[in-house]
C-alpha positions in Angstrom: -37.7 5.0 -64.5 -40.3 8.1 -64.3 -41.8 6.7 -61.0 -38.6 7.6 -59.2 -38.8 10.9 -59.0 -42.2 11.2 -57.7 -41.5 8.2 -55.1 -38.5 10.3 -53.6 -40.8 13.0 -51.7 -42.7 10.1 -50.6 -39.7 8.6 -49.0 -38.2 11.5 -47.7 -41.7 12.5 -45.8 -41.6 8.6 -44.5 -38.3 8.9 -42.7 -39.0 12.2 -41.4 -42.0 10.7 -39.7 -40.1 7.6 -38.4 -37.5 10.3 -37.0 -40.2 12.3 -35.4 -41.4 9.2 -33.4 -37.9 8.9 -31.8 -37.5 5.3 -33.2 -34.2 6.8 -35.1 -31.8 8.6 -32.3 -30.3 12.2 -33.2 -27.0 12.3 -34.4 -24.1 13.1 -31.6 -22.8 16.2 -31.0 -20.1 17.6 -33.7 -18.2 19.9 -32.3 -14.5 21.0 -33.6 -12.8 21.7 -30.0 -11.2 18.8 -28.4 -12.5 17.8 -24.6 -10.8 15.4 -22.6 -13.4 12.3 -21.3 -14.8 13.4 -17.8 -15.0 10.2 -16.9 -11.2 9.7 -16.3 -9.7 9.4 -13.1 -7.0 11.5 -11.8 -5.4 9.2 -9.6 -3.6 5.4 -10.5 -2.1 3.0 -8.5 0.5 0.4 -9.5 2.9 -1.4 -7.4 6.8 -2.0 -7.6 8.1 -4.2 -10.3 4.4 -4.5 -11.8 3.1 -2.7 -15.3 1.3 0.7 -15.1 -0.9 2.1 -17.7 -2.1 5.5 -17.7 -5.1 6.3 -20.0 -6.0 9.4 -21.6 -9.6 9.8 -23.9 -10.1 12.6 -26.1 -13.3 13.4 -28.0 -13.2 15.3 -31.0 -9.3 15.4 -31.7 -9.6 16.4 -35.2 -6.2 16.9 -36.7 -4.6 17.5 -32.9 -1.7 15.2 -31.2 -1.8 14.0 -28.0 1.2 13.9 -25.8 2.5 12.9 -22.6 4.7 14.5 -20.4 6.2 13.7 -17.1 5.5 16.3 -14.2 8.8 16.5 -12.0 11.2 17.0 -14.8 8.6 18.2 -17.8 9.9 15.5 -20.1 7.9 14.7 -23.0 7.8 10.9 -23.2 5.2 10.3 -25.8 3.3 12.2 -29.0 0.6 10.4 -30.8 1.8 6.7 -31.0 5.8 7.7 -30.7 8.0 7.3 -27.6 10.4 9.9 -27.0 12.5 9.0 -23.8 15.8 6.6 -23.8 13.9 4.8 -20.9 12.6 1.6 -22.4 10.1 0.9 -19.6 8.1 3.5 -21.3 5.7 3.1 -24.4 3.2 5.1 -26.1 0.0 2.9 -27.2 -2.9 4.0 -29.4 -5.2 2.2 -32.1 -6.4 4.3 -35.1 -9.9 5.0 -35.2 -10.2 5.0 -31.1 -9.9 7.9 -28.7 -7.8 6.5 -26.0 -4.0 7.3 -25.8 -2.1 5.0 -23.3 1.3 5.8 -21.6 2.6 2.5 -20.2 5.1 1.8 -17.7 6.7 -1.7 -17.4 8.0 -2.5 -14.2 7.0 0.5 -12.3 9.6 2.1 -9.8 9.0 4.1 -6.8 11.2 6.9 -8.6 7.9 6.9 -11.4 5.8 8.3 -8.6 4.3 11.6 -9.1 1.9 13.7 -11.9 1.9 13.3 -15.2 0.3 15.1 -17.6 -2.1 14.2 -21.2 -1.9 17.4 -23.3 -3.8 17.9 -26.5 -1.7 20.4 -29.0 -4.5 23.3 -29.0 -3.5 26.8 -28.5 -3.4 27.4 -26.0 -2.2 23.5 -24.5 -5.1 21.7 -22.8 -4.1 19.5 -20.4 -5.1 16.5 -17.8 -3.4 15.6 -15.2 -2.8 12.2 -13.5 -1.1 11.2 -10.3 0.4 7.8 -10.3 1.4 6.3 -7.1 3.8 3.6 -6.7 3.4 0.8 -3.7 6.4 -1.2 -2.5 5.4 -4.2 -0.4 6.7 -4.0 2.9 6.9 -6.2 6.3 7.0 -5.4 9.8 7.1 -7.7 13.0 4.7 -6.2 15.9 7.2 -5.3 18.6 10.8 -5.1 16.7 13.3 -4.8 17.1 13.4 -6.4 20.6 10.8 -8.6 22.6 11.2 -9.9 26.3 9.1 -12.7 27.7 9.3 -14.2 31.0 10.1 -17.9 31.0 6.9 -20.3 30.5 5.0 -18.0 28.9 3.6 -17.9 25.6 5.8 -16.2 22.6 3.3 -14.2 20.0 4.9 -13.1 16.8 2.6 -11.0 14.4 4.3 -10.3 10.9 2.3 -8.0 8.8 2.6 -7.2 5.3 1.3 -4.1 3.6 0.6 -2.8 0.3 0.8 -6.2 -1.7 -0.4 -6.6 -5.1 -1.5 -10.2 -4.0 -1.4 -12.3 -0.7 2.1 -14.1 -0.8 1.9 -17.9 -1.4 3.2 -18.5 1.6 5.0 -17.0 4.8 7.9 -18.6 6.7 9.0 -18.2 10.2 13.2 -18.9 11.1 14.7 -19.4 14.5 18.2 -18.4 14.0 18.4 -19.1 10.5 16.7 -22.1 10.8 13.2 -23.5 9.4 10.6 -24.0 12.3 8.9 -26.7 12.3 5.8 -27.4 13.3 5.7 -31.1 14.1 9.1 -31.2 16.0 9.4 -33.0 19.4 9.4 -29.7 21.0 5.7 -29.3 20.3 3.5 -26.3 21.1 4.3 -24.1 17.7 1.6 -23.2 15.4 1.0 -20.6 12.8 -1.9 -18.9 11.8 -2.1 -16.8 8.1 -5.0 -14.5 7.7 -4.1 -13.4 3.6 -5.9 -10.2 1.8 -4.3 -6.7 0.6 -2.9 -6.8 3.9 -1.7 -10.3 5.0 -0.8 -11.2 8.7 1.2 -14.5 10.1 1.1 -15.3 13.6 3.8 -17.3 15.2 2.7 -18.8 18.3 4.9 -20.6 20.8 3.5 -21.8 23.9 5.9 -22.5 27.6 8.7 -20.3 26.5 12.2 -21.7 27.2 15.7 -20.3 27.1 16.3 -22.1 24.0 13.5 -20.4 22.3 15.2 -17.1 22.8 17.4 -16.0 19.7 16.7 -14.2 16.3 13.1 -14.8 14.4 12.8 -13.9 10.9 9.4 -13.5 8.8 10.0 -14.5 5.5 7.2 -14.1 2.7 7.0 -15.8 -0.9 9.0 -13.1 -2.9 9.0 -10.5 -0.3 11.7 -9.0 1.5 12.3 -10.7 5.3 11.8 -9.1 8.5 13.6 -9.7 11.8 12.9 -9.4 15.8 14.9 -10.7 18.5 13.4 -12.2 21.3 15.0 -12.5 24.9 13.5 -15.3 27.9 14.0 -14.0 31.1 14.1 -16.0 34.4 13.8 -15.3 37.9 16.5 -12.4 39.3 18.0 -12.3 36.0 14.6 -11.0 34.6 15.0 -8.0 37.0 18.3 -7.4 36.4 18.1 -7.3 32.6 14.6 -5.0 33.2 16.8 -2.6 35.1 19.2 -2.4 32.7 17.1 -1.5 29.8 15.7 2.0 31.6 17.1 4.4 29.3 15.8 8.0 27.8 14.3 8.0 24.2 12.9 10.6 22.1 10.0 9.5 20.5 9.0 11.0 16.7 5.2 11.1 17.0 3.0 10.5 13.9 1.1 12.8 12.4 -1.9 14.4 14.9 -5.1 12.2 14.5 -8.6 14.0 13.8 -9.2 16.3 16.3 -6.0 15.7 18.2 -3.1 18.2 18.3 0.4 16.8 19.0 3.8 18.2 19.2 6.7 16.9 16.6 8.2 15.3 19.1 8.5 14.4 22.9 11.4 13.4 25.0 10.4 10.6 27.3 12.0 8.3 30.0 10.6 5.1 29.8 11.4 1.5 31.8 10.9 -1.8 30.6 8.3 -3.0 32.8 7.0 -6.5 33.0 3.7 -6.9 31.4 3.5 -3.0 30.4 4.8 -0.4 28.3 8.0 -0.2 27.0 10.8 2.2 25.2 12.7 2.0 22.3 10.5 -0.6 20.2 10.6 -3.3 22.9 8.3 -5.0 24.9 7.8 -7.3 28.0 5.2 -10.3 28.5 4.4 -12.7 30.6 4.8 -11.2 34.2 2.4 -11.9 37.1 1.4 -8.3 38.1 -2.2 -7.3 39.1 -4.6 -6.4 36.6 -5.6 -3.2 38.0 -1.6 -2.4 37.9 -1.4 -3.2 34.4 -4.6 -0.8 33.5 -3.0 1.9 35.8 0.5 1.5 34.0 -1.4 1.6 30.4 -3.5 4.9 31.0 -0.3 6.4 32.4 1.7 5.6 29.4 -0.9 6.3 26.8 -0.9 10.1 27.7 3.3 10.0 27.0 3.8 7.8 24.0 1.9 7.6 20.3 1.5 3.6 20.7 1.6 1.3 23.4 1.6 -2.4 24.0 -0.3 -3.8 26.9 -0.3 -7.9 27.5 -1.6 -9.9 30.6 -1.1 -13.0 31.0 
């Protein structure tokens, strides 16, 4: 037993020597002031109907508490591990011994979009703000609501699906509420689908006839449908139809692009023209105008409208 007091100085010296050689890492910085983890993101994206989780990591919390506050109404949603709202979609998550406090929102809705504050109960209060963006899947058919095509030309319908949590399992097309068959005796009908965060479905119908006119519907799995009405024009009837579609529209323009100043809206008179630009969201394809005339029409219309459709067949 008398040897132990003699060994203690020796062991202490050895430990100090090992530490000085860098073999033992230095102790972490100790502070009594809590602070937010600098690696946290200030934005989060969720999809409608899906779960959203907002994480807040706090170091050196001590005996303070962490709360989540909703920015739009300054409502206290959670304090520590407790939830203080009657909306059962909100839930506080925290595991003892960790430095992360999570606000979970099950089945996120568009109204949930906005800012949320993670607050530490210091004096004054320390806060970290997160913006939650809620995306709602949407679809559009280019050229809708109306598309005019010349008889015997090709009908090309393009359905674009935006802001998808994942690509749809399938995309179906309907004509007058009847499923389109790609192996029917009519022939010349095909579909091409390109899947991704933005999914595109192309319906191609060759040698259009008057029987191909009518309402077409793009129906992706588990998403809302979108529609377009197709008119197949023939001979003199086509000229009369086009004359009647000459109307005056007020076109609201999108925000100016980089380096381009544009007014909020312009009033233009747009005439539906075979193979050129059309107003009011309609377009006509399949005419036999000279290529130079097509290009001239397109260049003129580009100075007026925010977007153009030019198709040469």
